[in-house]
MDAnalysis code that builds the backbone (N, CA, C; Angstrom):
import MDAnalysis as mda
import numpy as np

u = mda.Universe.empty(447, n_residues=149, atom_resindex=np.repeat(np.arange(149), 3), trajectory=True)
u.add_TopologyAttr("name", ["N", "CA", "C"] * 149)
u.add_TopologyAttr("resid", np.arange(1, 150))
u.add_TopologyAttr("resname", ["MET", "LEU", "SER", "THR", "HIS", "ILE", "VAL", "LEU", "ALA", "ILE", "VAL", "VAL", "LEU", "VAL", "GLY", "ILE", "VAL", "LEU", "ALA", "ALA", "ILE", "PHE", "ASN", "LEU", "ARG", "ALA", "LEU", "ARG", "ALA", "SER", "ARG", "PRO", "SER", "GLU", "VAL", "ALA", "ARG", "ALA", "LEU", "VAL", "ARG", "VAL", "ARG", "PRO", "VAL", "ALA", "ILE", "ILE", "VAL", "THR", "VAL", "ALA", "LEU", "LEU", "ALA", "GLN", "LEU", "VAL", "THR", "GLY", "LEU", "ILE", "LEU", "VAL", "HIS", "LYS", "GLU", "GLY", "HIS", "SER", "TYR", "THR", "ASP", "GLY", "TRP", "ILE", "ILE", "ALA", "ALA", "LEU", "VAL", "LEU", "TRP", "VAL", "ALA", "ALA", "ASN", "ALA", "MET", "GLY", "GLY", "ARG", "GLY", "GLY", "GLY", "ARG", "ASP", "ARG", "GLU", "THR", "ARG", "LYS", "LEU", "ALA", "GLU", "ARG", "LEU", "ALA", "SER", "GLU", "GLY", "ASP", "HIS", "PRO", "SER", "GLU", "GLU", "LEU", "ASP", "ALA", "ARG", "LEU", "ARG", "ASP", "PRO", "ALA", "SER", "LEU", "VAL", "LEU", "SER", "TYR", "GLY", "ALA", "GLY", "LEU", "ALA", "VAL", "ILE", "ALA", "ILE", "PHE", "VAL", "LEU", "MET", "LEU", "THR", "GLN", "PRO"])
u.atoms.positions = np.array([
    [0.829, -1.192, 0.000],
    [0.000, 0.000, 0.000],
    [0.876, 1.260, 0.000],
    [1.933, 1.218, 0.823],
    [2.830, 2.368, 0.893],
    [3.503, 2.612, -0.462],
    [3.890, 1.544, -1.133],
    [4.528, 1.689, -2.458],
    [3.581, 2.352, -3.445],
    [2.339, 1.949, -3.432],
    [1.336, 2.549, -4.317],
    [1.181, 4.027, -3.994],
    [1.129, 4.349, -2.719],
    [0.974, 5.729, -2.278],
    [2.154, 6.588, -2.757],
    [3.356, 6.035, -2.675],
    [4.557, 6.763, -3.104],
    [4.574, 6.938, -4.615],
    [4.223, 5.898, -5.361],
    [4.171, 6.005, -6.828],
    [3.146, 7.064, -7.235],
    [2.011, 7.090, -6.581],
    [0.994, 8.102, -6.869],
    [1.524, 9.506, -6.570],
    [2.298, 9.638, -5.511],
    [2.893, 10.944, -5.186],
    [3.829, 11.392, -6.307],
    [4.596, 10.466, -6.843],
    [5.503, 10.799, -7.947],
    [4.709, 11.214, -9.179],
    [3.630, 10.493, -9.477],
    [2.774, 10.846, -10.615],
    [2.215, 12.259, -10.434],
    [1.755, 12.564, -9.243],
    [1.202, 13.897, -8.965],
    [2.275, 14.965, -9.136],
    [3.446, 14.745, -8.573],
    [4.521, 15.735, -8.677],
    [4.946, 15.968, -10.129],
    [5.092, 14.899, -10.890],
    [5.440, 15.038, -12.309],
    [4.335, 15.796, -13.036],
    [3.094, 15.488, -12.724],
    [1.963, 16.179, -13.349],
    [1.952, 17.667, -13.030],
    [2.234, 18.008, -11.788],
    [2.265, 19.418, -11.390],
    [3.365, 20.152, -12.161],
    [4.512, 19.527, -12.274],
    [5.626, 20.147, -13.004],
    [5.265, 20.310, -14.476],
    [4.694, 19.273, -15.084],
    [4.297, 19.370, -16.501],
    [3.259, 20.468, -16.717],
    [2.261, 20.528, -15.864],
    [1.230, 21.565, -16.003],
    [1.850, 22.954, -15.893],
    [2.774, 23.116, -14.963],
    [3.443, 24.417, -14.814],
    [4.252, 24.758, -16.066],
    [4.931, 23.781, -16.623],
    [5.712, 24.008, -17.848],
    [4.798, 24.434, -18.990],
    [3.685, 23.735, -19.162],
    [2.755, 24.085, -20.248],
    [2.149, 25.470, -20.023],
    [1.841, 25.795, -18.768],
    [1.320, 27.134, -18.475],
    [2.359, 28.207, -18.764],
    [3.606, 27.951, -18.424],
    [4.669, 28.910, -18.713],
    [4.869, 29.073, -20.219],
    [4.754, 27.970, -20.954],
    [4.838, 28.062, -22.420],
    [3.722, 28.935, -22.975],
    [2.535, 28.788, -22.429],
    [1.408, 29.613, -22.877],
    [1.678, 31.082, -22.566],
    [2.221, 31.358, -21.390],
    [2.519, 32.738, -21.013],
    [3.571, 33.373, -21.918],
    [4.495, 32.567, -22.411],
    [5.576, 33.082, -23.257],
    [5.226, 33.088, -24.738],
    [4.117, 32.485, -25.093],
    [3.737, 32.385, -26.509],
    [3.342, 33.753, -27.049],
    [3.582, 33.930, -28.336],
    [3.230, 35.214, -28.956],
    [1.975, 35.113, -29.814],
    [1.661, 33.921, -30.298],
    [0.481, 33.757, -31.155],
    [-0.567, 32.902, -30.448],
    [-1.848, 33.182, -30.703],
    [-2.917, 32.391, -30.078],
    [-2.808, 30.884, -30.345],
    [-2.344, 30.504, -31.534],
    [-2.216, 29.072, -31.822],
    [-1.201, 28.416, -30.891],
    [-0.136, 29.134, -30.545],
    [0.869, 28.604, -29.619],
    [0.294, 28.491, -28.210],
    [-0.507, 29.478, -27.822],
    [-1.163, 29.452, -26.515],
    [-2.103, 28.250, -26.445],
    [-2.919, 28.090, -27.480],
    [-3.879, 26.980, -27.503],
    [-3.152, 25.638, -27.439],
    [-2.064, 25.497, -28.185],
    [-1.299, 24.248, -28.204],
    [-0.739, 23.931, -26.807],
    [-0.265, 24.949, -26.119],
    [0.272, 24.725, -24.766],
    [-0.838, 24.365, -23.786],
    [-1.944, 25.105, -23.848],
    [-3.025, 24.874, -22.882],
    [-3.781, 23.578, -23.120],
    [-3.838, 23.121, -24.364],
    [-4.534, 21.863, -24.631],
    [-3.772, 20.687, -23.993],
    [-2.490, 20.855, -23.783],
    [-1.680, 19.798, -23.173],
    [-1.892, 19.712, -21.659],
    [-2.411, 20.770, -21.071],
    [-2.629, 20.779, -19.625],
    [-3.781, 19.847, -19.251],
    [-4.802, 19.774, -20.079],
    [-6.024, 19.024, -19.736],
    [-5.768, 17.552, -19.391],
    [-5.091, 16.777, -20.256],
    [-4.879, 15.371, -19.867],
    [-4.006, 15.235, -18.622],
    [-3.065, 16.134, -18.456],
    [-2.220, 16.116, -17.258],
    [-3.078, 16.379, -16.027],
    [-3.973, 17.348, -16.112],
    [-4.852, 17.673, -14.983],
    [-5.748, 16.499, -14.619],
    [-6.230, 15.784, -15.610],
    [-7.079, 14.612, -15.337],
    [-6.273, 13.529, -14.613],
    [-5.061, 13.281, -15.090],
    [-4.207, 12.271, -14.447],
    [-3.890, 12.680, -13.011],
    [-3.564, 13.948, -12.792],
    [-3.258, 14.427, -11.441],
    [-4.486, 14.285, -10.543],
    [-5.655, 14.619, -11.044],
    [-6.877, 14.521, -10.245],
    [-7.154, 13.079, -9.826],
    [-7.031, 12.155, -10.768],
    [-7.249, 10.736, -10.462],
    [-6.196, 10.242, -9.465],
    [-4.945, 10.634, -9.682],
    [-3.876, 10.218, -8.773],
    [-4.088, 10.795, -7.374],
    [-4.551, 12.040, -7.296],
    [-4.828, 12.644, -5.983],
    [-5.954, 11.911, -5.252],
    [-6.969, 11.521, -5.998],
    [-8.072, 10.768, -5.384],
    [-7.566, 9.408, -4.883],
    [-6.784, 8.739, -5.717],
    [-6.229, 7.444, -5.308],
    [-5.281, 7.618, -4.121],
    [-4.557, 8.725, -4.106],
    [-3.673, 8.995, -2.972],
    [-4.460, 9.213, -1.689],
    [-5.581, 9.886, -1.797],
    [-6.430, 10.085, -0.625],
    [-6.863, 8.734, -0.057],
    [-7.335, 7.869, -0.944],
    [-7.809, 6.554, -0.502],
    [-6.671, 5.753, 0.128],
    [-5.538, 5.660, -0.568],
    [-4.420, 4.884, -0.015],
    [-3.883, 5.529, 1.257],
    [-3.886, 6.856, 1.305],
    [-3.419, 7.548, 2.504],
    [-4.286, 7.255, 3.714],
    [-5.603, 7.264, 3.501],
    [-6.510, 6.972, 4.620],
    [-6.363, 5.523, 5.088],
    [-6.134, 4.630, 4.153],
    [-5.889, 3.226, 4.539],
    [-4.598, 3.122, 5.342],
    [-3.566, 3.834, 4.895],
    [-2.290, 3.808, 5.620],
    [-2.419, 4.399, 7.021],
    [-3.214, 5.465, 7.155],
    [-3.434, 6.047, 8.481],
    [-3.970, 4.971, 9.421],
    [-4.933, 4.220, 8.936],
    [-5.536, 3.160, 9.746],
    [-4.521, 2.046, 10.028],
    [-3.822, 1.586, 8.982],
    [-2.877, 0.480, 9.142],
    [-1.707, 0.833, 10.041],
    [-1.263, 2.069, 9.994],
    [-0.099, 2.488, 10.781],
    [-0.475, 2.880, 12.211],
    [-1.777, 2.897, 12.504],
    [-2.215, 3.191, 13.865],
    [-2.280, 4.670, 14.217],
    [-2.250, 5.525, 13.196],
    [-2.408, 6.954, 13.452],
    [-3.878, 7.244, 13.700],
    [-4.149, 8.404, 14.279],
    [-5.520, 8.832, 14.492],
    [-5.933, 9.779, 13.368],
    [-7.149, 9.629, 12.915],
    [-7.671, 10.532, 11.880],
    [-7.809, 11.957, 12.410],
    [-7.691, 12.122, 13.712],
    [-7.803, 13.455, 14.309],
    [-6.439, 14.080, 14.607],
    [-5.356, 13.416, 14.207],
    [-4.030, 14.029, 14.351],
    [-4.011, 15.313, 13.532],
    [-3.381, 16.339, 14.082],
    [-3.361, 17.648, 13.433],
    [-2.810, 17.627, 12.024],
    [-1.727, 16.878, 11.799],
    [-1.114, 16.850, 10.475],
    [-2.014, 16.143, 9.457],
    [-2.797, 15.188, 9.911],
    [-3.715, 14.487, 9.001],
    [-4.884, 15.403, 8.654],
    [-5.420, 16.094, 9.638],
    [-6.506, 17.044, 9.371],
    [-6.015, 18.147, 8.436],
    [-4.810, 18.663, 8.699],
    [-4.246, 19.711, 7.831],
    [-4.089, 19.198, 6.396],
    [-3.619, 17.968, 6.257],
    [-3.449, 17.393, 4.920],
    [-4.801, 17.250, 4.213],
    [-5.815, 16.844, 4.930],
    [-7.142, 16.704, 4.330],
    [-7.715, 18.063, 3.917],
    [-7.522, 19.068, 4.755],
    [-7.985, 20.422, 4.419],
    [-7.245, 20.923, 3.181],
    [-5.938, 20.708, 3.138],
    [-5.154, 21.110, 1.966],
    [-5.578, 20.345, 0.719],
    [-5.926, 19.069, 0.878],
    [-6.375, 18.257, -0.256],
    [-7.655, 18.846, -0.854],
    [-8.596, 19.191, 0.022],
    [-9.845, 19.809, -0.443],
    [-9.551, 21.150, -1.112],
    [-8.703, 21.956, -0.488],
    [-8.359, 23.268, -1.047],
    [-7.669, 23.125, -2.402],
    [-6.741, 22.189, -2.513],
    [-6.025, 21.981, -3.779],
    [-6.986, 21.592, -4.895],
    [-7.910, 20.705, -4.601],
    [-8.872, 20.285, -5.616],
    [-9.834, 21.410, -5.986],
    [-10.255, 22.179, -4.999],
    [-11.152, 23.306, -5.280],
    [-10.450, 24.360, -6.128],
    [-9.221, 24.715, -5.741],
    [-8.478, 25.714, -6.515],
    [-8.151, 25.198, -7.915],
    [-7.747, 23.945, -8.000],
    [-7.438, 23.362, -9.300],
    [-8.650, 23.326, -10.220],
    [-9.794, 23.003, -9.661],
    [-11.023, 22.987, -10.461],
    [-11.405, 24.361, -10.967],
    [-11.340, 25.345, -10.079],
    [-11.664, 26.728, -10.480],
    [-10.652, 27.251, -11.490],
    [-9.374, 27.057, -11.193],
    [-8.329, 27.520, -12.111],
    [-8.411, 26.821, -13.453],
    [-8.713, 25.527, -13.420],
    [-8.850, 24.765, -14.665],
    [-9.995, 25.267, -15.523],
    [-11.086, 25.647, -14.888],
    [-12.217, 26.209, -15.640],
    [-11.853, 27.517, -16.314],
    [-11.119, 28.347, -15.603],
    [-10.684, 29.625, -16.175],
    [-9.697, 29.382, -17.317],
    [-8.797, 28.416, -17.133],
    [-7.830, 28.089, -18.185],
    [-8.528, 27.527, -19.428],
    [-9.580, 26.759, -19.208],
    [-10.343, 26.196, -20.334],
    [-10.938, 27.317, -21.182],
    [-11.486, 28.340, -20.521],
    [-12.045, 29.479, -21.258],
    [-10.953, 30.242, -22.010],
    [-9.790, 30.360, -21.399],
    [-8.662, 31.017, -22.064],
    [-8.235, 30.215, -23.293],
    [-8.194, 28.888, -23.159],
    [-7.834, 28.032, -24.297],
    [-8.842, 28.178, -25.427],
    [-10.123, 28.224, -25.091],
    [-11.156, 28.389, -26.121],
    [-10.983, 29.721, -26.849],
    [-10.670, 30.772, -26.114],
    [-10.420, 32.072, -26.734],
    [-9.207, 31.984, -27.656],
    [-8.155, 31.337, -27.198],
    [-6.945, 31.194, -28.017],
    [-7.245, 30.411, -29.298],
    [-8.035, 29.355, -29.188],
    [-8.389, 28.571, -30.379],
    [-9.213, 29.404, -31.356],
    [-10.146, 30.187, -30.823],
    [-10.961, 31.042, -31.697],
    [-10.096, 32.078, -32.402],
    [-9.220, 32.726, -31.636],
    [-8.338, 33.740, -32.217],
    [-7.375, 33.124, -33.235],
    [-6.934, 31.912, -32.981],
    [-6.041, 31.234, -33.927],
    [-6.750, 30.986, -35.252],
    [-8.031, 30.637, -35.170],
    [-8.787, 30.377, -36.399],
    [-9.184, 31.658, -37.128],
    [-9.072, 32.791, -36.442],
    [-9.452, 34.080, -37.028],
    [-8.235, 34.901, -37.461],
    [-7.131, 34.253, -37.726],
    [-5.971, 34.979, -38.224],
    [-4.724, 34.822, -37.378],
    [-4.870, 34.290, -36.180],
    [-3.723, 33.995, -35.320],
    [-2.863, 35.219, -35.005],
    [-3.529, 36.357, -34.778],
    [-2.811, 37.582, -34.437],
    [-2.769, 37.749, -32.915],
    [-1.693, 38.337, -32.394],
    [-1.629, 38.593, -30.947],
    [-2.860, 39.367, -30.475],
    [-3.259, 39.102, -29.232],
    [-4.473, 39.699, -28.690],
    [-4.229, 40.183, -27.262],
    [-4.610, 41.425, -27.018],
    [-4.502, 41.963, -25.660],
    [-5.442, 41.220, -24.712],
    [-6.623, 40.866, -25.207],
    [-7.583, 40.136, -24.368],
    [-7.007, 38.787, -23.936],
    [-6.417, 38.071, -24.882],
    [-5.822, 36.778, -24.564],
    [-4.658, 36.952, -23.597],
    [-3.832, 37.938, -23.845],
    [-2.695, 38.205, -22.965],
    [-3.169, 38.518, -21.543],
    [-4.233, 39.311, -21.444],
    [-4.780, 39.654, -20.124],
    [-5.318, 38.416, -19.414],
    [-5.969, 37.536, -20.154],
    [-6.505, 36.314, -19.543],
    [-5.380, 35.400, -19.067],
    [-4.312, 35.314, -19.852],
    [-3.187, 34.470, -19.465],
    [-2.514, 34.973, -18.191],
    [-2.526, 36.269, -18.010],
    [-1.848, 36.874, -16.873],
    [-2.812, 37.283, -15.753],
    [-4.044, 36.824, -15.833],
    [-5.046, 37.141, -14.822],
    [-4.573, 36.633, -13.457],
    [-4.402, 37.544, -12.503],
    [-3.880, 37.139, -11.190],
    [-4.716, 36.049, -10.508],
    [-6.031, 36.129, -10.639],
    [-6.881, 35.123, -9.990],
    [-6.616, 33.736, -10.570],
    [-6.510, 33.642, -11.883],
    [-6.241, 32.348, -12.516],
    [-4.880, 31.800, -12.095],
    [-3.884, 32.675, -12.072],
    [-2.543, 32.240, -11.688],
    [-2.502, 31.783, -10.238],
    [-3.166, 32.517, -9.355],
    [-3.193, 32.136, -7.941],
    [-3.902, 30.796, -7.769],
    [-5.011, 30.600, -8.476],
    [-5.739, 29.337, -8.353],
    [-4.907, 28.161, -8.853],
    [-4.332, 28.307, -10.027],
    [-3.574, 27.195, -10.609],
    [-2.311, 26.877, -9.820],
    [-1.505, 27.889, -9.566],
    [-0.261, 27.646, -8.845],
    [-0.518, 27.387, -7.364],
    [-1.582, 27.961, -6.827],
    [-1.949, 27.700, -5.441],
    [-2.317, 26.242, -5.219],
    [-2.996, 25.650, -6.187],
    [-3.347, 24.228, -6.085],
    [-2.083, 23.382, -6.027],
    [-1.131, 23.704, -6.876],
    [0.130, 22.958, -6.874],
    [0.885, 23.113, -5.560],
    [0.909, 24.331, -5.044],
    [1.596, 24.571, -3.772],
    [0.904, 23.855, -2.613],
    [-0.425, 23.787, -2.658],
    [-1.160, 23.067, -1.610],
    [-0.799, 21.587, -1.624],
    [-0.663, 21.019, -2.812],
    [-0.281, 19.605, -2.913],
    [1.139, 19.404, -2.382],
    [2.025, 20.308, -2.711],
    [3.394, 20.193, -2.192],
    [3.394, 20.297, -0.667],
    [2.552, 21.167, -0.120],
    [2.436, 21.273, 1.338],
    [1.931, 19.959, 1.935],
    [1.031, 19.281, 1.242],
    [0.561, 17.970, 1.709],
    [1.731, 16.988, 1.768],
    [2.549, 17.002, 0.725],
    [3.692, 16.082, 0.705],
    [4.659, 16.374, 1.855],
    [4.854, 17.650, 2.152],
    [5.712, 18.004, 3.285],
    [5.129, 17.442, 4.583],
    [3.825, 17.576, 4.753],
    [3.182, 17.027, 5.941],
    [3.337, 15.505, 6.014],
    [3.180, 14.853, 4.884],
    [3.286, 13.395, 4.866],
    [4.705, 12.934, 5.195],
    [5.681, 13.678, 4.711],
    [7.078, 13.296, 4.950],
    [7.531, 13.592, 6.378],
    [7.044, 14.682, 6.938],
    [7.498, 15.082, 8.276],
    [6.603, 14.565, 9.395],
    [5.346, 14.374, 9.110],
    [4.361, 13.916, 10.113],
    [4.573, 14.626, 11.444],
    [4.463, 15.950, 11.449],
    [4.782, 16.713, 12.683],
    [3.862, 16.394, 13.845],
])
């Protein structure tokens, strides 16, 4: 069970890094078609990360029971709160990114010229905080799991 939990953690971490790379590529792109190409790659990664996070939750809760920890230990409660927050932020940020991708695809089909609207959406502080905040929350969960304070 522990091996599965660790492999899932690696899948999640790789997914977070890939999503960040694709988002950075979108931010650096000059044409809408390049933005769309970068953002379309985030979707399958996000699905894999979401499934892995759910499986990690299940295996983690089983490990808590098997290892004799209490579900009311502070670090476990904190990890669960962070898990909920990460999924909520990731879902909201993903929805905003999906709309940005749709705009990029539309603009690409209409001449593929740079767009201030697209640039503003890519750099929207709320979207960036949601997306990167979700990743940071997951990393905080891993710190809790490793240190078990």
